[in-house]
C-alpha angles and dihedrals in degrees: 000000000000116000116240110227115216124187112211097202113028115188129157124184096196119104123232090231091064091063124100102197128053121199122190116199127199108201127205132169094271108008139052122207113201131189123190121209123188125216111258092019106076097158103065130059136193113215139202134181114200140159121274092241141092089268089050092050089052087054090057088058090053091046093052093048091050088055089057092245127138112228092221087064092057132094123192130209129190138172121245106270103165114233097348092082101044097092091051093047090052091052094049090048092051094056090041101242121161112244142155135205116213139183112270090219091053092051093048093050095044092059095053120212115003135175130220131025130223136114096266091049090049090052091054091048091051090049089049090050091050094050093045099046101028094121091062100042126109123217115248115252114212115232117238118265089252092056091048088053091049090049092052091048093049090053091048090050092050088053092050091048090053091051092048091050091050090051093049090051088049092049093055090052094048093044088054093056103032092094089062099036097038091215100138093155089070090058091047092050093049090051091052091050091051089051089052091051091050090054093049091050091049090051091050090051090051093052091051090050090050093052094047090049092049094064123063097211094045092045094049095050093042092053090049091052092047090058087072110085110243094034115109138164099286095046091044093049092046092051092050089055098040093049094039085240092317098307100107097054124046100190144024094247094061092047090049088056091051089050093048096238100106111107118231131194119241105203136134126183114317100308105057114067106163123180118268106256144161128258122261091216101072127116100283095200097058089039089058092045092049089049089056091048092048092053088051091050092049088058102042107024109080095204094048090045090052090048091050093049091047092052093046089053088053089057099255117155118254094239092051094052092046088054090049089052090051089057090049091052091050090050091049091050094053092044093057092044090051093047093039089220129108122262114262133179094257089073097048096093088064090066103040116084 
């Protein structure tokens, strides 16, 4: 089995605008579609389809050489695809190739109206985006192997939770009709499966805890986050992964935008005065987790509870207030990380408006 190279600290000083060749990559589970664009010739592309594997990546090297291109003169760009791209990112980082990973929605909107949709076309559009916006792009920084493990465990936990929820819904249905059917064994079997899922989820949480505790930086930042009421293991672990241990975001506002909880005004001139609302394009997983954390904070944090009750008294909708509490939790987290000291009540007035 091929070894997967992973760089713990990936930092490249070169600028994208110094590169001569721009390669867009559309990543799927098993296949990579690549399109190469040459500086000064933005109308013609050279394309390649290869496997999403180490052998396929070696084929990329051969393809580039056949095109008479030096790898050091190339820059790569991909869309965020979750775990499908991690192996390719690790390979690019190992051979020290400049690359960036961008939001698919951002790429789509930056190119305006387009026609057609397939993987090869997407690769050309990504290459075009890279060439057009290269001066503003930021090199991708590989997460540490520990963060990759935590991310995989969080994904696995989410899958197990969905299965448990499905089993619980099934249990309610069967319990309702067992007095008629007399099939008590079905209910017993479903309960056994739910118990098994509970044990699996507990085991996953323990693995995440062990990984965090094994690393000084992860442990320190997690414990700082946990000093904020409403923030537990799963929210803390997800924030460690999604911020690359707080190196990808430098303030709470940017992270709130990423999570889709930051409110934005919708106004134009003097006639259009839309309600302030959040974006629909945030990370739905962290948004849901933060909502759970906000509801917990409303119950157990005296200052947050007082804030919630005051806003409800003013006629604010429950969901609007919960979203505001989510923002306050994010700001508290970034504040304790910035100060490198736990959250204490003396600072609460800074976050309650």
